[in-house]
C-alpha positions as a LaTeX table, in Angstrom:
\begin{tabular}{lrrr}
\hline
Residue & $x$ (\AA) & $y$ (\AA) & $z$ (\AA) \\
\hline
Met1 & 145.53 & 21.75 & 149.99 \\
Phe2 & 142.35 & 21.08 & 148.08 \\
Lys3 & 140.62 & 17.75 & 147.84 \\
Thr4 & 140.97 & 15.70 & 144.71 \\
Leu5 & 137.73 & 16.26 & 142.86 \\
Asn6 & 135.70 & 13.83 & 140.84 \\
Asn7 & 136.43 & 14.41 & 137.16 \\
Asp8 & 132.92 & 13.41 & 136.17 \\
Pro9 & 131.45 & 16.62 & 134.62 \\
Asn10 & 128.07 & 15.76 & 136.11 \\
Ala11 & 129.45 & 15.46 & 139.63 \\
Met12 & 129.47 & 19.21 & 140.18 \\
Gln13 & 125.81 & 19.44 & 139.22 \\
Lys14 & 124.66 & 17.17 & 142.03 \\
Gly15 & 123.33 & 18.68 & 145.25 \\
Arg16 & 123.18 & 22.33 & 146.26 \\
Arg17 & 125.81 & 24.78 & 145.09 \\
Thr18 & 127.13 & 27.88 & 146.81 \\
Val19 & 126.82 & 31.17 & 144.92 \\
Phe20 & 128.77 & 34.27 & 145.90 \\
Ile21 & 127.90 & 37.77 & 144.67 \\
Val22 & 131.11 & 39.78 & 145.07 \\
Ser23 & 131.82 & 43.44 & 144.32 \\
Asp24 & 134.03 & 46.32 & 145.37 \\
Ala25 & 130.87 & 48.49 & 145.44 \\
Thr26 & 127.28 & 47.77 & 146.47 \\
Ala27 & 126.97 & 44.44 & 144.57 \\
Ile28 & 123.49 & 45.53 & 143.43 \\
Thr29 & 124.36 & 45.21 & 139.74 \\
Ala30 & 125.95 & 41.79 & 140.19 \\
Asp31 & 123.03 & 40.62 & 142.34 \\
Thr32 & 120.47 & 41.71 & 139.74 \\
Leu33 & 122.28 & 40.10 & 136.83 \\
Ala34 & 122.99 & 36.92 & 138.79 \\
His35 & 119.32 & 36.59 & 139.69 \\
Ser36 & 118.32 & 37.03 & 136.05 \\
Val37 & 120.74 & 34.32 & 134.94 \\
Leu38 & 120.04 & 31.80 & 137.70 \\
Thr39 & 116.27 & 31.95 & 137.28 \\
Gln40 & 116.78 & 30.32 & 133.88 \\
Phe41 & 117.70 & 27.10 & 135.71 \\
Ser42 & 114.48 & 26.16 & 137.48 \\
Glu43 & 115.86 & 22.97 & 139.06 \\
Phe44 & 119.13 & 24.50 & 140.23 \\
Glu45 & 119.41 & 24.64 & 144.03 \\
Tyr46 & 121.88 & 26.97 & 145.66 \\
Asp47 & 122.75 & 29.00 & 148.74 \\
Gln48 & 123.56 & 32.62 & 147.95 \\
His49 & 125.93 & 34.98 & 149.78 \\
Arg50 & 126.23 & 38.67 & 148.85 \\
Leu51 & 129.58 & 40.27 & 149.66 \\
Pro52 & 129.68 & 44.01 & 148.85 \\
Phe53 & 132.46 & 46.58 & 149.40 \\
Val54 & 135.36 & 44.18 & 148.85 \\
Asp55 & 137.40 & 47.26 & 148.03 \\
Thr56 & 140.91 & 46.55 & 149.36 \\
Glu57 & 143.48 & 43.92 & 148.55 \\
Glu58 & 143.20 & 42.63 & 152.13 \\
Lys59 & 139.45 & 42.18 & 151.83 \\
Ala60 & 139.83 & 40.51 & 148.44 \\
Leu61 & 142.28 & 38.01 & 149.89 \\
Ala62 & 140.01 & 37.31 & 152.87 \\
Val63 & 136.98 & 36.75 & 150.63 \\
Ala64 & 138.98 & 34.53 & 148.28 \\
Asn65 & 140.09 & 32.43 & 151.25 \\
Arg66 & 136.51 & 32.16 & 152.49 \\
Ile67 & 135.35 & 30.94 & 149.09 \\
Asn68 & 138.25 & 28.51 & 148.87 \\
Glu69 & 137.27 & 27.07 & 152.26 \\
Val70 & 133.80 & 26.33 & 150.90 \\
Tyr71 & 135.39 & 24.66 & 147.89 \\
Glu72 & 137.60 & 22.54 & 150.15 \\
Ala73 & 134.77 & 21.60 & 152.50 \\
Thr74 & 132.31 & 20.60 & 149.78 \\
Gly75 & 134.57 & 19.41 & 147.00 \\
Val76 & 132.44 & 21.43 & 144.58 \\
Arg77 & 133.46 & 24.75 & 143.08 \\
Pro78 & 131.39 & 27.70 & 144.27 \\
Ile79 & 129.94 & 29.93 & 141.57 \\
Ile80 & 130.89 & 33.60 & 141.63 \\
Phe81 & 129.25 & 36.59 & 139.97 \\
Ser82 & 131.52 & 39.58 & 140.38 \\
Thr83 & 131.82 & 43.25 & 139.44 \\
Phe84 & 135.22 & 44.71 & 140.26 \\
Ile85 & 136.29 & 48.14 & 139.08 \\
Asn86 & 139.53 & 48.39 & 141.06 \\
Gln87 & 142.01 & 46.45 & 138.94 \\
Glu88 & 144.48 & 45.79 & 141.79 \\
Val89 & 141.75 & 44.33 & 143.97 \\
Asp90 & 140.45 & 42.31 & 141.03 \\
Ala91 & 143.94 & 40.94 & 140.34 \\
Ile92 & 144.35 & 39.69 & 143.92 \\
Phe93 & 140.90 & 38.12 & 143.94 \\
Thr94 & 141.43 & 36.48 & 140.53 \\
Ser95 & 144.82 & 35.02 & 141.45 \\
Glu96 & 143.72 & 33.60 & 144.81 \\
Cys97 & 140.13 & 32.47 & 144.31 \\
Lys98 & 139.60 & 28.87 & 143.16 \\
Ala99 & 136.03 & 28.89 & 141.88 \\
Phe100 & 133.91 & 29.14 & 138.76 \\
Arg101 & 133.66 & 32.87 & 138.15 \\
Ile102 & 131.59 & 35.07 & 135.87 \\
Asp103 & 133.13 & 38.54 & 135.78 \\
Leu104 & 130.15 & 40.60 & 134.67 \\
Phe105 & 132.02 & 43.83 & 133.93 \\
Arg106 & 134.85 & 42.15 & 132.06 \\
Ser107 & 132.34 & 40.15 & 130.03 \\
Phe108 & 130.67 & 43.27 & 128.67 \\
Ile109 & 132.81 & 46.37 & 129.10 \\
Gln110 & 135.94 & 45.27 & 127.24 \\
Glu111 & 133.99 & 44.22 & 124.16 \\
Leu112 & 131.95 & 47.43 & 124.28 \\
Glu113 & 135.12 & 49.51 & 124.57 \\
Gln114 & 136.41 & 47.88 & 121.40 \\
Glu115 & 133.12 & 48.37 & 119.57 \\
Ile116 & 132.59 & 52.07 & 120.34 \\
Gly117 & 136.24 & 53.04 & 120.47 \\
Leu118 & 136.06 & 54.61 & 123.94 \\
Lys119 & 137.47 & 53.65 & 127.32 \\
Ser120 & 135.08 & 53.15 & 130.21 \\
Ala121 & 135.25 & 55.38 & 133.27 \\
His122 & 136.24 & 52.48 & 135.58 \\
Ser123 & 134.44 & 54.22 & 138.43 \\
Met124 & 132.62 & 52.46 & 141.25 \\
Gly125 & 128.88 & 52.91 & 141.65 \\
Arg126 & 128.26 & 54.79 & 138.39 \\
Ser127 & 125.06 & 52.83 & 137.76 \\
His128 & 123.64 & 54.19 & 141.03 \\
Val129 & 124.74 & 57.83 & 141.00 \\
Ile130 & 122.15 & 60.57 & 141.13 \\
Ala131 & 121.95 & 61.50 & 137.45 \\
Asp132 & 120.33 & 64.83 & 138.18 \\
Gln133 & 118.53 & 66.46 & 141.05 \\
Glu134 & 115.14 & 66.49 & 139.31 \\
Arg135 & 115.08 & 62.74 & 138.81 \\
Tyr136 & 116.27 & 62.16 & 142.37 \\
Asn137 & 113.54 & 64.43 & 143.75 \\
Arg138 & 110.93 & 62.62 & 141.66 \\
Arg139 & 111.94 & 59.30 & 143.14 \\
Ile140 & 111.83 & 60.60 & 146.72 \\
Glu141 & 108.43 & 62.19 & 146.07 \\
Ala142 & 107.13 & 58.91 & 144.63 \\
Ile143 & 108.38 & 56.91 & 147.63 \\
Asn144 & 106.76 & 59.33 & 150.09 \\
Tyr145 & 103.52 & 59.23 & 148.12 \\
Thr146 & 103.50 & 55.44 & 147.98 \\
Leu147 & 104.12 & 55.08 & 151.70 \\
Ala148 & 101.30 & 57.52 & 152.48 \\
His149 & 98.88 & 55.67 & 150.20 \\
Asp150 & 99.71 & 52.13 & 151.26 \\
Asp151 & 96.84 & 49.74 & 152.00 \\
Gly152 & 94.16 & 52.38 & 151.40 \\
Gln153 & 95.19 & 54.41 & 154.44 \\
Met154 & 94.73 & 57.76 & 152.66 \\
Asn155 & 92.21 & 58.72 & 149.99 \\
Lys156 & 93.30 & 62.34 & 149.68 \\
Gly157 & 95.45 & 62.79 & 146.61 \\
Leu158 & 94.56 & 59.36 & 145.21 \\
Asn159 & 93.85 & 61.03 & 141.87 \\
Glu160 & 97.57 & 61.89 & 141.64 \\
Ala161 & 98.55 & 58.21 & 141.47 \\
Asp162 & 100.15 & 56.85 & 138.31 \\
Val163 & 98.79 & 53.41 & 139.22 \\
Ile164 & 96.54 & 52.01 & 141.96 \\
Leu165 & 97.06 & 48.34 & 142.76 \\
Val166 & 94.05 & 46.42 & 144.02 \\
Gly167 & 93.69 & 42.91 & 145.40 \\
Val168 & 93.02 & 40.98 & 148.57 \\
Ser169 & 95.21 & 41.47 & 151.62 \\
Arg170 & 98.74 & 39.99 & 151.31 \\
Ser171 & 98.66 & 39.49 & 147.54 \\
Gly172 & 101.85 & 41.49 & 146.95 \\
Lys173 & 100.53 & 45.02 & 146.52 \\
Thr174 & 102.84 & 46.81 & 148.98 \\
Pro175 & 106.21 & 45.44 & 147.82 \\
Thr176 & 105.23 & 45.98 & 144.17 \\
Ser177 & 104.16 & 49.56 & 144.89 \\
Leu178 & 107.42 & 50.34 & 146.65 \\
Tyr179 & 109.49 & 48.78 & 143.87 \\
Leu180 & 107.69 & 50.93 & 141.27 \\
Ala181 & 108.32 & 54.04 & 143.35 \\
Met182 & 111.96 & 53.30 & 144.16 \\
Gln183 & 113.05 & 52.06 & 140.76 \\
Phe184 & 110.91 & 54.11 & 138.37 \\
Gly185 & 109.68 & 57.14 & 140.31 \\
Ile186 & 106.09 & 55.92 & 139.88 \\
Lys187 & 103.46 & 57.16 & 142.33 \\
Ala188 & 101.89 & 53.81 & 143.18 \\
Ala189 & 98.99 & 53.62 & 145.61 \\
Asn190 & 97.44 & 50.34 & 146.67 \\
Tyr191 & 93.98 & 49.57 & 147.93 \\
Pro192 & 92.72 & 46.33 & 149.51 \\
Leu193 & 89.61 & 44.53 & 148.28 \\
Ile194 & 87.75 & 43.27 & 151.36 \\
Pro195 & 84.73 & 41.02 & 152.00 \\
Glu196 & 82.43 & 44.07 & 152.34 \\
Asp197 & 83.30 & 45.04 & 148.75 \\
Phe198 & 82.45 & 41.54 & 147.56 \\
Asp199 & 79.14 & 41.59 & 149.46 \\
Arg200 & 78.20 & 44.88 & 147.76 \\
Gly201 & 79.35 & 43.50 & 144.43 \\
Glu202 & 81.21 & 46.64 & 143.44 \\
Leu203 & 84.48 & 48.48 & 143.83 \\
Pro204 & 85.01 & 50.83 & 146.77 \\
Glu205 & 83.40 & 54.15 & 145.90 \\
Val206 & 86.69 & 56.04 & 145.89 \\
Leu207 & 88.01 & 53.80 & 143.09 \\
Gln208 & 85.02 & 53.86 & 140.80 \\
Thr209 & 86.15 & 56.96 & 138.90 \\
Met210 & 89.72 & 55.73 & 138.62 \\
Arg211 & 89.32 & 52.47 & 136.72 \\
His212 & 91.86 & 53.60 & 134.12 \\
Lys213 & 94.54 & 53.65 & 136.84 \\
Leu214 & 93.70 & 50.30 & 138.42 \\
Phe215 & 95.73 & 47.13 & 138.12 \\
Gly216 & 94.89 & 43.99 & 140.04 \\
Leu217 & 97.05 & 41.41 & 141.78 \\
Ser218 & 95.80 & 37.94 & 142.60 \\
Ile219 & 97.54 & 34.95 & 144.14 \\
Ala220 & 97.01 & 31.21 & 144.53 \\
Pro221 & 94.83 & 30.46 & 147.59 \\
Glu222 & 97.37 & 27.98 & 148.94 \\
Arg223 & 100.15 & 30.54 & 148.82 \\
Leu224 & 97.93 & 33.23 & 150.31 \\
Ser225 & 96.98 & 30.93 & 153.19 \\
Gln226 & 100.65 & 30.21 & 153.85 \\
Ile227 & 101.53 & 33.93 & 153.94 \\
Arg228 & 98.60 & 34.83 & 156.17 \\
Asn229 & 99.35 & 32.00 & 158.56 \\
Glu230 & 102.78 & 33.51 & 159.16 \\
Arg231 & 101.02 & 36.67 & 160.33 \\
Arg232 & 97.92 & 35.26 & 162.06 \\
Pro233 & 98.36 & 31.49 & 162.46 \\
Gly234 & 95.23 & 29.38 & 162.76 \\
Ser235 & 92.85 & 32.28 & 162.09 \\
Arg236 & 89.82 & 32.26 & 159.79 \\
Tyr237 & 91.58 & 35.08 & 157.92 \\
Ala238 & 94.35 & 32.61 & 157.01 \\
Ser239 & 92.22 & 29.52 & 156.41 \\
Ile240 & 92.39 & 27.95 & 152.97 \\
Thr241 & 88.59 & 28.10 & 152.71 \\
Asn242 & 88.47 & 31.84 & 153.34 \\
Cys243 & 91.46 & 32.51 & 151.07 \\
Thr244 & 89.84 & 30.54 & 148.24 \\
Gln245 & 86.58 & 32.48 & 148.61 \\
Glu246 & 88.30 & 35.87 & 148.72 \\
Ile247 & 90.48 & 35.15 & 145.71 \\
Ala248 & 87.52 & 33.91 & 143.65 \\
Ala249 & 85.44 & 36.97 & 144.58 \\
Ala250 & 88.28 & 39.38 & 143.83 \\
Glu251 & 89.04 & 37.84 & 140.44 \\
Asn252 & 85.34 & 37.87 & 139.52 \\
Met253 & 85.12 & 41.54 & 140.46 \\
Met254 & 88.21 & 42.44 & 138.42 \\
Arg255 & 86.84 & 40.61 & 135.38 \\
Arg256 & 83.45 & 42.28 & 135.77 \\
Glu257 & 84.97 & 45.74 & 136.18 \\
Gly258 & 87.37 & 45.30 & 133.27 \\
Ile259 & 90.49 & 45.62 & 135.45 \\
Lys260 & 93.69 & 44.13 & 134.07 \\
Trp261 & 95.29 & 41.78 & 136.57 \\
Leu262 & 97.78 & 38.98 & 137.01 \\
Ser263 & 98.72 & 36.37 & 139.60 \\
Ser264 & 101.74 & 37.21 & 141.73 \\
Thr265 & 102.19 & 33.57 & 142.85 \\
Thr266 & 105.18 & 32.66 & 140.70 \\
Arg267 & 106.23 & 36.07 & 139.39 \\
Ser268 & 109.02 & 38.25 & 140.71 \\
Ile269 & 108.40 & 41.87 & 141.68 \\
Glu270 & 110.50 & 42.90 & 138.69 \\
Glu271 & 108.30 & 40.92 & 136.29 \\
Ile272 & 105.08 & 42.18 & 137.87 \\
Ser273 & 106.30 & 45.78 & 137.68 \\
Ala274 & 107.37 & 45.46 & 134.04 \\
Thr275 & 103.93 & 44.07 & 133.17 \\
Ile276 & 102.18 & 46.94 & 134.96 \\
Leu277 & 104.29 & 49.56 & 133.17 \\
Ala278 & 103.50 & 47.98 & 129.81 \\
Glu279 & 99.80 & 47.33 & 130.40 \\
Leu280 & 99.09 & 50.84 & 131.71 \\
Lys281 & 101.38 & 52.39 & 129.09 \\
Leu282 & 103.69 & 53.94 & 131.67 \\
Asn283 & 106.62 & 53.26 & 129.36 \\
Asn284 & 107.91 & 56.81 & 129.77 \\
Ala285 & 108.94 & 55.85 & 133.31 \\
Glu286 & 112.70 & 55.94 & 133.74 \\
Met287 & 114.99 & 53.94 & 135.94 \\
Val288 & 115.98 & 56.54 & 138.49 \\
\hline
\end{tabular}
């Protein structure tokens, strides 16, 4: 039996909520869409649980019971973002789960079927299939290239890069590079700006002929100090004074050299990547 809940509509908004991402496939689509929606509520606090491959009626029942237990324990309905293709599994989950649910496929596919006059394939994982071998090979090649050219570890072949990210250590260059490679098949190298570059007052020599490929990442000194302290606690490298000096020097250099840049402090990797693609006119990149 469930608890009797407060009928005050504001009661459910108080405190942290539990969010479940549920799918009978990878849950990647549901996770991405849920993130996009939830970021619109800056003050909303929640704990998220991703539950992929709920692809049998038994699993659907077990997951529904787990969600119901959270509902019973907290007295507040969990929020569910789901993508079910298997209609039998979906029916079990729908009938048993007592939560606020946004069915992402049902919200879009049925209306689109009516509009275009065609039935959807109702196949799991179609958004992540290998569309063709050429695109798949391009993505693998981009990932291998990006890994080989991470953190300035290889200069050979740098001219083949679609973009070269520059910035101080731990400003977000590596994860952004890998996202560009994995999602768009972009060959993304990244190169650190270090105190020796600031002392010389110029870019590393290997980058000076590639300004048209450069894009800079900066970050708030406080956030940079926090990240560096997780790696090397108490070091000068992580001190707020050193971080402030490095960030100021890097931003001055990027302005002087005419390099487009942005702060990664409050931006997601997706937003940073979209900005890079637009600013460097890499709009022919495809989601692969």
